[in-house]
Biotite code that builds the C-alpha atoms (Angstrom):
import biotite.structure as struc

atoms = struc.array([
    struc.Atom([16.508, 122.197, 69.194], chain_id="A", res_id=1, res_name="MET", atom_name="CA", element="C"),
    struc.Atom([19.430, 123.430, 68.541], chain_id="A", res_id=2, res_name="THR", atom_name="CA", element="C"),
    struc.Atom([22.339, 122.963, 68.673], chain_id="A", res_id=3, res_name="GLU", atom_name="CA", element="C"),
    struc.Atom([25.690, 124.388, 70.902], chain_id="A", res_id=4, res_name="THR", atom_name="CA", element="C"),
    struc.Atom([28.749, 124.803, 69.752], chain_id="A", res_id=5, res_name="LYS", atom_name="CA", element="C"),
    struc.Atom([31.088, 123.236, 70.584], chain_id="A", res_id=6, res_name="SER", atom_name="CA", element="C"),
    struc.Atom([34.019, 120.889, 70.454], chain_id="A", res_id=7, res_name="GLU", atom_name="CA", element="C"),
    struc.Atom([33.884, 118.686, 72.539], chain_id="A", res_id=8, res_name="ARG", atom_name="CA", element="C"),
    struc.Atom([32.642, 115.676, 72.021], chain_id="A", res_id=9, res_name="ARG", atom_name="CA", element="C"),
    struc.Atom([29.886, 114.407, 72.030], chain_id="A", res_id=10, res_name="PRO", atom_name="CA", element="C"),
    struc.Atom([27.718, 117.055, 71.582], chain_id="A", res_id=11, res_name="ARG", atom_name="CA", element="C"),
    struc.Atom([24.840, 118.445, 72.977], chain_id="A", res_id=12, res_name="ARG", atom_name="CA", element="C"),
    struc.Atom([21.407, 120.532, 72.210], chain_id="A", res_id=13, res_name="ASP", atom_name="CA", element="C"),
    struc.Atom([20.394, 123.168, 74.884], chain_id="A", res_id=14, res_name="ALA", atom_name="CA", element="C"),
    struc.Atom([18.443, 121.017, 76.476], chain_id="A", res_id=15, res_name="ASP", atom_name="CA", element="C"),
    struc.Atom([21.757, 118.376, 77.475], chain_id="A", res_id=16, res_name="GLY", atom_name="CA", element="C"),
    struc.Atom([20.269, 115.619, 74.840], chain_id="A", res_id=17, res_name="ARG", atom_name="CA", element="C"),
    struc.Atom([22.675, 114.163, 72.960], chain_id="A", res_id=18, res_name="LEU", atom_name="CA", element="C"),
    struc.Atom([22.608, 115.478, 69.125], chain_id="A", res_id=19, res_name="VAL", atom_name="CA", element="C"),
    struc.Atom([23.530, 112.595, 67.115], chain_id="A", res_id=20, res_name="THR", atom_name="CA", element="C"),
    struc.Atom([22.511, 108.451, 67.392], chain_id="A", res_id=21, res_name="VAL", atom_name="CA", element="C"),
    struc.Atom([26.250, 108.728, 66.942], chain_id="A", res_id=22, res_name="GLY", atom_name="CA", element="C"),
    struc.Atom([26.630, 110.450, 70.486], chain_id="A", res_id=23, res_name="ASP", atom_name="CA", element="C"),
    struc.Atom([24.310, 107.918, 72.207], chain_id="A", res_id=24, res_name="LEU", atom_name="CA", element="C"),
    struc.Atom([25.413, 105.175, 71.396], chain_id="A", res_id=25, res_name="LEU", atom_name="CA", element="C"),
    struc.Atom([28.965, 105.810, 71.933], chain_id="A", res_id=26, res_name="GLY", atom_name="CA", element="C"),
    struc.Atom([28.870, 107.240, 74.796], chain_id="A", res_id=27, res_name="VAL", atom_name="CA", element="C"),
    struc.Atom([26.092, 103.878, 75.961], chain_id="A", res_id=28, res_name="ALA", atom_name="CA", element="C"),
    struc.Atom([28.694, 101.508, 74.727], chain_id="A", res_id=29, res_name="LEU", atom_name="CA", element="C"),
    struc.Atom([31.836, 103.180, 76.304], chain_id="A", res_id=30, res_name="ALA", atom_name="CA", element="C"),
    struc.Atom([29.899, 102.792, 79.670], chain_id="A", res_id=31, res_name="GLY", atom_name="CA", element="C"),
    struc.Atom([29.618, 99.246, 78.664], chain_id="A", res_id=32, res_name="LEU", atom_name="CA", element="C"),
    struc.Atom([32.632, 98.037, 77.987], chain_id="A", res_id=33, res_name="VAL", atom_name="CA", element="C"),
    struc.Atom([33.522, 100.181, 81.425], chain_id="A", res_id=34, res_name="THR", atom_name="CA", element="C"),
    struc.Atom([31.346, 97.786, 83.217], chain_id="A", res_id=35, res_name="GLY", atom_name="CA", element="C"),
    struc.Atom([31.858, 94.966, 81.354], chain_id="A", res_id=36, res_name="VAL", atom_name="CA", element="C"),
    struc.Atom([36.363, 95.674, 82.477], chain_id="A", res_id=37, res_name="VAL", atom_name="CA", element="C"),
    struc.Atom([35.368, 96.832, 85.965], chain_id="A", res_id=38, res_name="VAL", atom_name="CA", element="C"),
    struc.Atom([32.979, 92.917, 86.229], chain_id="A", res_id=39, res_name="LEU", atom_name="CA", element="C"),
    struc.Atom([36.843, 91.167, 85.247], chain_id="A", res_id=40, res_name="LEU", atom_name="CA", element="C"),
    struc.Atom([38.557, 93.502, 86.983], chain_id="A", res_id=41, res_name="VAL", atom_name="CA", element="C"),
    struc.Atom([36.254, 92.052, 90.477], chain_id="A", res_id=42, res_name="PHE", atom_name="CA", element="C"),
    struc.Atom([35.378, 88.976, 88.884], chain_id="A", res_id=43, res_name="GLU", atom_name="CA", element="C"),
    struc.Atom([39.545, 87.901, 88.722], chain_id="A", res_id=44, res_name="GLY", atom_name="CA", element="C"),
    struc.Atom([40.439, 89.869, 92.332], chain_id="A", res_id=45, res_name="ILE", atom_name="CA", element="C"),
    struc.Atom([38.198, 87.574, 93.310], chain_id="A", res_id=46, res_name="MET", atom_name="CA", element="C"),
    struc.Atom([38.530, 84.161, 92.055], chain_id="A", res_id=47, res_name="SER", atom_name="CA", element="C"),
    struc.Atom([42.216, 85.010, 92.933], chain_id="A", res_id=48, res_name="LEU", atom_name="CA", element="C"),
    struc.Atom([41.119, 85.080, 96.462], chain_id="A", res_id=49, res_name="ALA", atom_name="CA", element="C"),
    struc.Atom([39.170, 81.772, 95.888], chain_id="A", res_id=50, res_name="ARG", atom_name="CA", element="C"),
    struc.Atom([35.723, 83.407, 96.723], chain_id="A", res_id=51, res_name="ALA", atom_name="CA", element="C"),
    struc.Atom([33.995, 81.801, 93.689], chain_id="A", res_id=52, res_name="PHE", atom_name="CA", element="C"),
    struc.Atom([35.091, 80.916, 90.390], chain_id="A", res_id=53, res_name="ASP", atom_name="CA", element="C"),
    struc.Atom([35.843, 83.011, 87.445], chain_id="A", res_id=54, res_name="PHE", atom_name="CA", element="C"),
    struc.Atom([32.045, 84.586, 85.240], chain_id="A", res_id=55, res_name="GLY", atom_name="CA", element="C"),
    struc.Atom([30.176, 83.005, 87.631], chain_id="A", res_id=56, res_name="SER", atom_name="CA", element="C"),
    struc.Atom([28.149, 86.556, 87.940], chain_id="A", res_id=57, res_name="SER", atom_name="CA", element="C"),
    struc.Atom([26.127, 88.382, 86.209], chain_id="A", res_id=58, res_name="SER", atom_name="CA", element="C"),
    struc.Atom([27.449, 90.169, 83.704], chain_id="A", res_id=59, res_name="GLY", atom_name="CA", element="C"),
    struc.Atom([23.817, 92.208, 83.617], chain_id="A", res_id=60, res_name="TRP", atom_name="CA", element="C"),
    struc.Atom([25.408, 94.864, 85.605], chain_id="A", res_id=61, res_name="LEU", atom_name="CA", element="C"),
    struc.Atom([27.380, 96.261, 83.415], chain_id="A", res_id=62, res_name="ALA", atom_name="CA", element="C"),
    struc.Atom([24.452, 98.125, 82.479], chain_id="A", res_id=63, res_name="LEU", atom_name="CA", element="C"),
    struc.Atom([24.969, 100.302, 85.667], chain_id="A", res_id=64, res_name="ILE", atom_name="CA", element="C"),
    struc.Atom([26.623, 103.132, 83.680], chain_id="A", res_id=65, res_name="LEU", atom_name="CA", element="C"),
    struc.Atom([24.002, 102.591, 80.356], chain_id="A", res_id=66, res_name="PRO", atom_name="CA", element="C"),
    struc.Atom([21.124, 103.360, 82.677], chain_id="A", res_id=67, res_name="VAL", atom_name="CA", element="C"),
    struc.Atom([22.482, 106.172, 84.488], chain_id="A", res_id=68, res_name="TRP", atom_name="CA", element="C"),
    struc.Atom([22.966, 107.528, 81.021], chain_id="A", res_id=69, res_name="LEU", atom_name="CA", element="C"),
    struc.Atom([19.707, 107.115, 79.534], chain_id="A", res_id=70, res_name="PHE", atom_name="CA", element="C"),
    struc.Atom([17.739, 108.354, 82.932], chain_id="A", res_id=71, res_name="THR", atom_name="CA", element="C"),
    struc.Atom([20.315, 111.875, 82.222], chain_id="A", res_id=72, res_name="GLU", atom_name="CA", element="C"),
    struc.Atom([18.701, 111.337, 78.581], chain_id="A", res_id=73, res_name="GLU", atom_name="CA", element="C"),
    struc.Atom([15.283, 110.870, 79.912], chain_id="A", res_id=74, res_name="PHE", atom_name="CA", element="C"),
    struc.Atom([15.662, 113.877, 82.266], chain_id="A", res_id=75, res_name="ARG", atom_name="CA", element="C"),
    struc.Atom([16.953, 116.155, 79.868], chain_id="A", res_id=76, res_name="ALA", atom_name="CA", element="C"),
    struc.Atom([13.734, 115.515, 77.149], chain_id="A", res_id=77, res_name="ALA", atom_name="CA", element="C"),
    struc.Atom([12.108, 117.509, 79.153], chain_id="A", res_id=78, res_name="GLY", atom_name="CA", element="C"),
    struc.Atom([8.302, 117.197, 80.014], chain_id="A", res_id=79, res_name="TYR", atom_name="CA", element="C"),
    struc.Atom([5.423, 115.495, 78.038], chain_id="A", res_id=80, res_name="GLY", atom_name="CA", element="C"),
    struc.Atom([4.055, 112.264, 77.858], chain_id="A", res_id=81, res_name="ALA", atom_name="CA", element="C"),
    struc.Atom([5.868, 110.782, 74.914], chain_id="A", res_id=82, res_name="TYR", atom_name="CA", element="C"),
    struc.Atom([9.162, 110.511, 76.637], chain_id="A", res_id=83, res_name="ARG", atom_name="CA", element="C"),
    struc.Atom([7.597, 108.339, 78.910], chain_id="A", res_id=84, res_name="ILE", atom_name="CA", element="C"),
    struc.Atom([5.753, 106.054, 75.989], chain_id="A", res_id=85, res_name="VAL", atom_name="CA", element="C"),
    struc.Atom([9.379, 106.404, 73.887], chain_id="A", res_id=86, res_name="VAL", atom_name="CA", element="C"),
    struc.Atom([10.764, 104.907, 77.251], chain_id="A", res_id=87, res_name="ALA", atom_name="CA", element="C"),
    struc.Atom([8.361, 102.480, 78.356], chain_id="A", res_id=88, res_name="ALA", atom_name="CA", element="C"),
    struc.Atom([9.215, 100.523, 74.923], chain_id="A", res_id=89, res_name="LEU", atom_name="CA", element="C"),
    struc.Atom([12.348, 101.848, 74.321], chain_id="A", res_id=90, res_name="ALA", atom_name="CA", element="C"),
    struc.Atom([13.248, 99.160, 77.550], chain_id="A", res_id=91, res_name="ALA", atom_name="CA", element="C"),
    struc.Atom([10.147, 96.732, 76.770], chain_id="A", res_id=92, res_name="GLY", atom_name="CA", element="C"),
    struc.Atom([12.421, 96.229, 73.554], chain_id="A", res_id=93, res_name="PHE", atom_name="CA", element="C"),
    struc.Atom([15.509, 96.477, 74.499], chain_id="A", res_id=94, res_name="GLY", atom_name="CA", element="C"),
    struc.Atom([14.501, 93.386, 77.463], chain_id="A", res_id=95, res_name="ILE", atom_name="CA", element="C"),
    struc.Atom([13.672, 91.476, 74.543], chain_id="A", res_id=96, res_name="ALA", atom_name="CA", element="C"),
    struc.Atom([15.999, 91.991, 72.697], chain_id="A", res_id=97, res_name="VAL", atom_name="CA", element="C"),
    struc.Atom([18.362, 91.118, 75.548], chain_id="A", res_id=98, res_name="GLY", atom_name="CA", element="C"),
    struc.Atom([16.843, 88.124, 77.321], chain_id="A", res_id=99, res_name="MET", atom_name="CA", element="C"),
    struc.Atom([16.559, 86.636, 74.234], chain_id="A", res_id=100, res_name="THR", atom_name="CA", element="C"),
    struc.Atom([20.279, 87.216, 72.899], chain_id="A", res_id=101, res_name="LEU", atom_name="CA", element="C"),
    struc.Atom([21.539, 86.152, 76.979], chain_id="A", res_id=102, res_name="ALA", atom_name="CA", element="C"),
    struc.Atom([19.286, 83.432, 76.407], chain_id="A", res_id=103, res_name="GLY", atom_name="CA", element="C"),
    struc.Atom([20.833, 82.216, 73.442], chain_id="A", res_id=104, res_name="LEU", atom_name="CA", element="C"),
    struc.Atom([24.705, 82.982, 74.551], chain_id="A", res_id=105, res_name="ALA", atom_name="CA", element="C"),
    struc.Atom([23.744, 80.321, 78.144], chain_id="A", res_id=106, res_name="ALA", atom_name="CA", element="C"),
    struc.Atom([23.235, 77.598, 76.786], chain_id="A", res_id=107, res_name="ALA", atom_name="CA", element="C"),
    struc.Atom([27.477, 78.171, 75.487], chain_id="A", res_id=108, res_name="THR", atom_name="CA", element="C"),
    struc.Atom([28.587, 80.138, 78.174], chain_id="A", res_id=109, res_name="PHE", atom_name="CA", element="C"),
    struc.Atom([29.280, 81.004, 81.340], chain_id="A", res_id=110, res_name="PRO", atom_name="CA", element="C"),
    struc.Atom([26.894, 83.816, 82.629], chain_id="A", res_id=111, res_name="PRO", atom_name="CA", element="C"),
    struc.Atom([29.208, 86.920, 82.998], chain_id="A", res_id=112, res_name="LEU", atom_name="CA", element="C"),
    struc.Atom([29.450, 86.330, 79.179], chain_id="A", res_id=113, res_name="VAL", atom_name="CA", element="C"),
    struc.Atom([25.736, 85.642, 78.321], chain_id="A", res_id=114, res_name="SER", atom_name="CA", element="C"),
    struc.Atom([24.668, 88.317, 80.918], chain_id="A", res_id=115, res_name="GLY", atom_name="CA", element="C"),
    struc.Atom([27.022, 90.414, 78.819], chain_id="A", res_id=116, res_name="ALA", atom_name="CA", element="C"),
    struc.Atom([25.670, 89.855, 75.497], chain_id="A", res_id=117, res_name="VAL", atom_name="CA", element="C"),
    struc.Atom([22.075, 91.011, 76.587], chain_id="A", res_id=118, res_name="GLY", atom_name="CA", element="C"),
    struc.Atom([23.340, 94.142, 77.712], chain_id="A", res_id=119, res_name="ALA", atom_name="CA", element="C"),
    struc.Atom([24.621, 95.019, 74.367], chain_id="A", res_id=120, res_name="LEU", atom_name="CA", element="C"),
    struc.Atom([21.724, 93.716, 72.799], chain_id="A", res_id=121, res_name="GLY", atom_name="CA", element="C"),
    struc.Atom([19.918, 96.028, 75.155], chain_id="A", res_id=122, res_name="LEU", atom_name="CA", element="C"),
    struc.Atom([21.965, 98.937, 74.723], chain_id="A", res_id=123, res_name="THR", atom_name="CA", element="C"),
    struc.Atom([21.926, 99.154, 71.573], chain_id="A", res_id=124, res_name="VAL", atom_name="CA", element="C"),
    struc.Atom([18.514, 98.182, 70.965], chain_id="A", res_id=125, res_name="VAL", atom_name="CA", element="C"),
    struc.Atom([17.326, 101.312, 73.937], chain_id="A", res_id=126, res_name="TYR", atom_name="CA", element="C"),
    struc.Atom([19.167, 103.618, 72.084], chain_id="A", res_id=127, res_name="CYS", atom_name="CA", element="C"),
    struc.Atom([18.227, 103.536, 68.399], chain_id="A", res_id=128, res_name="LEU", atom_name="CA", element="C"),
    struc.Atom([14.252, 103.411, 69.792], chain_id="A", res_id=129, res_name="VAL", atom_name="CA", element="C"),
    struc.Atom([15.273, 106.561, 72.613], chain_id="A", res_id=130, res_name="TRP", atom_name="CA", element="C"),
    struc.Atom([16.954, 108.928, 70.122], chain_id="A", res_id=131, res_name="PHE", atom_name="CA", element="C"),
    struc.Atom([14.399, 108.478, 66.757], chain_id="A", res_id=132, res_name="TYR", atom_name="CA", element="C"),
    struc.Atom([11.017, 107.186, 68.871], chain_id="A", res_id=133, res_name="GLY", atom_name="CA", element="C"),
    struc.Atom([11.698, 110.650, 70.739], chain_id="A", res_id=134, res_name="LEU", atom_name="CA", element="C"),
    struc.Atom([12.529, 112.764, 68.010], chain_id="A", res_id=135, res_name="ARG", atom_name="CA", element="C"),
    struc.Atom([8.845, 111.192, 65.870], chain_id="A", res_id=136, res_name="TRP", atom_name="CA", element="C"),
    struc.Atom([7.112, 110.959, 68.509], chain_id="A", res_id=137, res_name="LEU", atom_name="CA", element="C"),
    struc.Atom([8.474, 114.893, 69.710], chain_id="A", res_id=138, res_name="SER", atom_name="CA", element="C"),
    struc.Atom([7.731, 116.336, 66.178], chain_id="A", res_id=139, res_name="HIS", atom_name="CA", element="C"),
    struc.Atom([4.579, 114.301, 65.514], chain_id="A", res_id=140, res_name="ARG", atom_name="CA", element="C"),
    struc.Atom([3.374, 115.360, 68.971], chain_id="A", res_id=141, res_name="ALA", atom_name="CA", element="C"),
    struc.Atom([3.869, 119.393, 68.660], chain_id="A", res_id=142, res_name="GLY", atom_name="CA", element="C"),
])
């Protein structure tokens, strides 16, 4: 894995993968925040139009941009069974943590907030398991 010379952020290696876990988390969380802001604007417009109550749509929709990033990272990882194993583990652990956090938040908050909390948990766990799991398993597999 060689790092290309670039002053741009986020840094990518020659294969197109993000180089550091900070870059991966930063880009994923920026996408998540963008998704939440778009949802808030949509909710505001729809509640002003009296189409439905504010906060009634699912906050899980904020995952659209992070999932796109994860798909691009999966594609850039190249060929090999290790990337499928790591993606499945990251998705499983991420969904488990996200659903747990969303379930805990659902008792108090509307679906928009509880879904966004679940999406945050899923995003962070997926990033950590994907980044470290992929590097560990690819070195171990050769």
